[in-house]
C-alpha positions in Angstrom: -53.8 39.0 -20.5 -51.4 37.8 -23.3 -48.8 40.2 -22.1 -49.0 39.0 -18.6 -48.7 35.4 -19.8 -45.7 36.2 -21.9 -44.0 37.9 -19.0 -44.7 34.8 -16.8 -43.3 32.5 -19.4 -40.2 34.7 -19.7 -39.7 34.8 -16.0 -40.1 31.0 -15.8 -37.5 30.6 -18.6 -35.1 32.9 -16.7 -35.7 31.0 -13.5 -35.1 27.7 -15.2 -32.0 28.9 -16.9 -30.6 30.3 -13.6 -31.4 26.9 -11.9 -29.7 24.9 -14.6 -26.7 27.2 -14.4 -26.5 26.8 -10.7 -26.8 23.0 -10.9 -24.1 22.9 -13.5 -21.9 25.1 -11.3 -22.5 22.9 -8.3 -22.5 19.4 -9.9 -20.0 19.8 -12.8 -17.8 22.9 -12.6 -16.9 22.8 -8.9 -16.2 19.1 -8.7 -14.0 19.4 -11.9 -12.2 22.3 -10.3 -11.7 20.3 -7.1 -10.4 17.3 -9.1 -7.9 19.5 -10.9 -6.7 21.0 -7.7 -6.3 17.6 -6.1 -4.3 16.4 -9.1 -2.0 19.5 -9.1 -1.4 19.3 -5.3 -0.7 15.6 -5.5 1.8 16.0 -8.3 3.7 18.7 -6.4 3.7 16.7 -3.2 5.0 13.5 -4.9 7.7 15.4 -6.8 8.9 17.1 -3.5 9.4 13.7 -1.8 10.5 11.5 -4.7 13.8 9.7 -3.7 16.9 11.1 -5.3 18.4 8.0 -6.9 19.4 6.8 -10.4 18.0 3.3 -11.0 19.5 1.0 -13.6 17.9 1.1 -17.0 18.1 -1.0 -20.1 16.9 -0.9 -23.6 13.5 -2.4 -24.5 14.5 -3.0 -28.1 15.3 -6.7 -27.6 12.0 -7.1 -25.7 10.0 -5.5 -28.5 11.7 -7.6 -31.2 11.5 -10.9 -29.3 7.9 -10.3 -28.2 6.6 -9.4 -31.6 4.6 -12.6 -31.7 2.6 -11.4 -28.7 1.8 -8.0 -30.2 -1.5 -7.3 -28.4 -2.9 -4.0 -27.2 -5.3 -3.2 -24.4 -6.8 0.2 -23.6 -7.6 1.3 -20.1 -11.4 1.1 -19.9 -13.4 4.3 -20.7 -15.3 3.6 -17.5 -12.1 4.2 -15.4 -13.1 6.4 -12.6 -16.8 5.7 -13.1 -19.2 3.2 -11.8 -18.6 -0.6 -12.0 -20.5 -2.6 -14.6 -23.4 -4.5 -13.1 -22.5 -7.5 -15.3 -22.0 -10.7 -13.4 -18.6 -12.1 -14.3 -18.3 -15.3 -16.2 -16.1 -17.8 -14.4 -13.7 -17.6 -17.3 -13.0 -14.0 -16.6 -11.3 -14.6 -13.3 -10.6 -18.3 -12.8 -8.3 -19.8 -15.4 -6.9 -18.2 -18.5 -4.1 -19.1 -20.9 -0.8 -19.1 -19.1 2.3 -17.6 -20.7 5.0 -19.4 -18.6 7.0 -20.1 -21.8 8.9 -16.9 -21.4 12.5 -17.4 -20.3 14.6 -15.6 -17.8 15.9 -13.2 -20.4 12.9 -11.0 -19.7 15.1 -9.7 -16.9 18.7 -9.0 -17.7 21.2 -11.1 -15.8 23.3 -8.1 -14.8 20.4 -6.2 -13.3 21.0 -6.0 -9.5 18.5 -7.4 -7.1 19.2 -4.9 -4.3 20.7 -1.4 -4.4 22.1 0.0 -1.2 22.3 3.7 -0.3 24.1 5.4 2.6 21.1 7.4 3.7 17.4 6.9 4.1 16.0 7.7 0.6 12.6 8.4 2.1 13.7 10.8 4.7 12.2 13.9 3.0 8.8 12.1 2.6 8.8 10.9 6.2 9.4 14.4 7.4 6.2 15.4 5.6 4.3 12.3 6.6 5.6 9.6 9.0 3.2 7.1 7.4 5.3 7.0 4.2 7.1 3.6 4.1 8.1 3.0 0.5 8.3 4.1 -3.1 7.3 2.0 -6.1 8.7 2.5 -9.6 8.0 0.4 -12.7 10.4 1.6 -15.5 8.8 2.9 -18.7 5.4 3.3 -17.1 3.7 6.1 -15.2 3.8 4.1 -11.9 6.3 6.1 -9.8 4.6 6.7 -6.4 5.0 6.8 -2.7 3.5 4.1 -0.5 2.0 4.8 2.9 0.7 2.7 5.8 -1.6 3.3 8.7 -3.9 1.4 11.0 -6.8 1.1 8.5 -7.5 0.7 4.8 -9.8 3.7 4.5 -8.0 6.9 5.3 -5.7 7.1 2.3 -8.6 6.3 -0.1 -9.5 10.0 0.0 -6.6 11.7 1.7 -3.4 12.9 0.2 0.2 12.6 1.3 -0.3 15.8 3.4 -3.2 14.0 5.1 -5.6 16.6 3.7 -8.8 15.5 1.9 -7.9 14.5 -1.7 -10.0 12.2 -4.0 -6.9 10.7 -5.6 -5.6 9.3 -2.3 -2.2 7.7 -2.0 -1.1 4.1 -2.7 -1.2 2.4 0.6 -0.1 -0.9 2.1 -2.8 -3.1 3.6 -2.8 -2.4 7.3 -2.6 -6.1 8.1 0.7 -6.3 6.3 4.1 -5.7 7.8 5.1 -2.0 7.2 8.7 -3.0 6.3 7.5 -5.4 3.6 9.0 -8.3 5.5 5.8 -10.5 5.5 5.0 -13.3 3.1 2.9 -11.0 1.0 2.4 -7.2 0.9 -0.7 -5.8 -0.8 -0.6 -2.2 -2.1 -3.9 -0.6 -3.1 -4.5 2.6 -5.2 -7.3 4.0 -7.3 -7.7 3.5 -11.0 -8.2 7.1 -12.0 -8.9 8.9 -15.2 -6.0 10.2 -17.2 -4.0 7.1 -16.3 -3.3 8.3 -12.8 -2.1 6.2 -9.8 -2.7 2.4 -10.5 -4.7 2.8 -13.7 -1.7 1.5 -15.6 -1.8 -1.8 -13.7 -4.6 -2.7 -16.0 -2.3 -2.7 -19.0 -0.5 -5.7 -17.5 -3.5 -7.8 -18.5 -1.9 -7.9 -21.9 0.9 -10.6 -21.9 3.2 -8.6 -24.1 2.9 -5.6 -21.7 4.0 -7.7 -18.8 6.8 -9.2 -20.8 8.0 -5.7 -21.8 7.8 -4.5 -18.2 8.9 -7.5 -16.1 10.2 -5.7 -13.1 10.0 -2.7 -10.9 11.8 -1.1 -8.0 10.6 -0.9 -4.3 12.5 1.5 -2.2 12.4 1.0 1.6 14.7 3.1 3.7 18.3 2.7 2.5 17.5 -0.3 0.3 15.9 -0.5 -3.2 14.7 -4.0 -4.1 14.0 -5.3 -7.5 10.5 -6.7 -7.9 10.2 -9.4 -10.5 6.6 -9.6 -11.7 5.3 -13.0 -12.6 1.5 -12.9 -12.9 -1.6 -10.7 -13.6 -4.9 -11.6 -12.0 -8.5 -10.5 -12.4 -10.5 -11.3 -9.3 -13.6 -10.0 -7.4 -13.1 -7.7 -4.5 -12.7 -9.7 -1.3 -11.3 -12.8 -3.0 -8.7 -15.1 -1.4 -6.0 -13.2 -3.2 -6.3 -10.6 -0.5 -5.3 -13.0 2.3 -2.6 -11.4 4.5 -2.1 -13.7 7.5 -0.3 -17.1 7.0 0.6 -19.4 9.9 1.9 -22.5 8.1 3.6 -23.4 4.9 0.5 -25.3 3.9 -1.5 -22.1 4.0 1.1 -20.3 1.9 1.1 -23.2 -0.6 -2.7 -23.0 -0.9 -2.4 -19.3 -1.5 0.2 -19.7 -4.2 -2.0 -22.3 -5.9 -4.9 -19.8 -5.8 -2.8 -17.2 -7.5 -1.7 -19.6 -10.2 -5.2 -20.8 -10.9 -6.7 -17.3 -11.0 -3.9 -15.7 -13.1 -4.9 -14.3 -16.5 -1.3 -15.1 -17.5 2.1 -15.7 -15.9 5.6 -14.7 -16.8 8.4 -17.1 -15.9 6.7 -17.9 -12.6 9.2 -19.2 -10.0 8.7 -22.7 -8.7 6.5 -23.0 -5.6 9.5 -24.1 -3.5 11.1 -20.7 -4.2 8.0 -18.7 -3.8 7.3 -20.3 -0.3 10.6 -18.7 0.8 10.0 -15.4 -1.0 8.3 -12.1 -0.2 5.4 -11.3 -2.5 4.3 -7.8 -3.6 0.8 -7.4 -5.0 -0.4 -4.1 -6.7 -4.2 -4.0 -6.7 -6.7 -1.6 -8.3 -10.3 -1.5 -9.7 -10.6 -2.6 -13.3 -14.3 -2.4 -14.2 -14.7 -5.6 -16.2 -17.6 -6.3 -13.9 -19.0 -5.0 -10.6 -16.2 -4.9 -8.0 -13.6 -6.3 -10.4 -10.0 -6.0 -9.3 -6.8 -6.3 -11.2 -3.7 -7.5 -9.4 -0.1 -7.4 -10.6 1.9 -10.0 -8.6 5.7 -10.0 -8.1 8.5 -11.2 -5.9 10.6 -8.8 -3.8 14.2 -9.7 -4.4 
């Protein structure tokens, strides 16, 4: 009897071990393998279609020296890529923070061009792969160096790659309600905040004033033109906030929107006067930031 009982216990242990191994294989190993495959495929696709151009660069030494009084650091949350916190945000998190509009125009060198022209369409290779590709965004000295796509909805590129195959990384995409040539009053580009500082994870770093000051501009390539984007604010807002408004009929609506951005900025950098912004084209880079449930971080700039 004892022998039979021992055999049954041994069989049960073997069965449990096999079940646990199977669950690990299904729930951990295969998803991790799929993630690595998606990352590798995405990296290859992006490299294949990256515009061949040399953008102006400048030393960051003066920025580091002059910005020493703002030496702060901020780490990308360990929850990046995981579930949002259930914590209800305090109003102070996303309404009004200290503003840093004391920075002067020297954050962007005077001799840095606003627009760079090319003879040929710099996105032609990407458009041959995917006709939805409309732009390329680069922020010097960061990992943000990605294509931008646009289609008739805001869902497809959340989980599809540049080759339109299923891919959990997705592709940075322009809001479908925005003008695909970035000619509207504001253009909102979304991308995931992924582990390993992929896609727009680094947008979160701009929550630190010194980081924004050290990286005050980016480059947006559209066809034969590469436009400088001067960043002026970082915001933390809930998903679905008024920051995601895309349709403006009157200057009054634009003015209200600009006031909303100002009031909800965590900090600003040499923000242009409202009169100038009313005539400008805005670019907003948006991603999840995990401070609270459905929190979103937005880096706002002006397309020159």
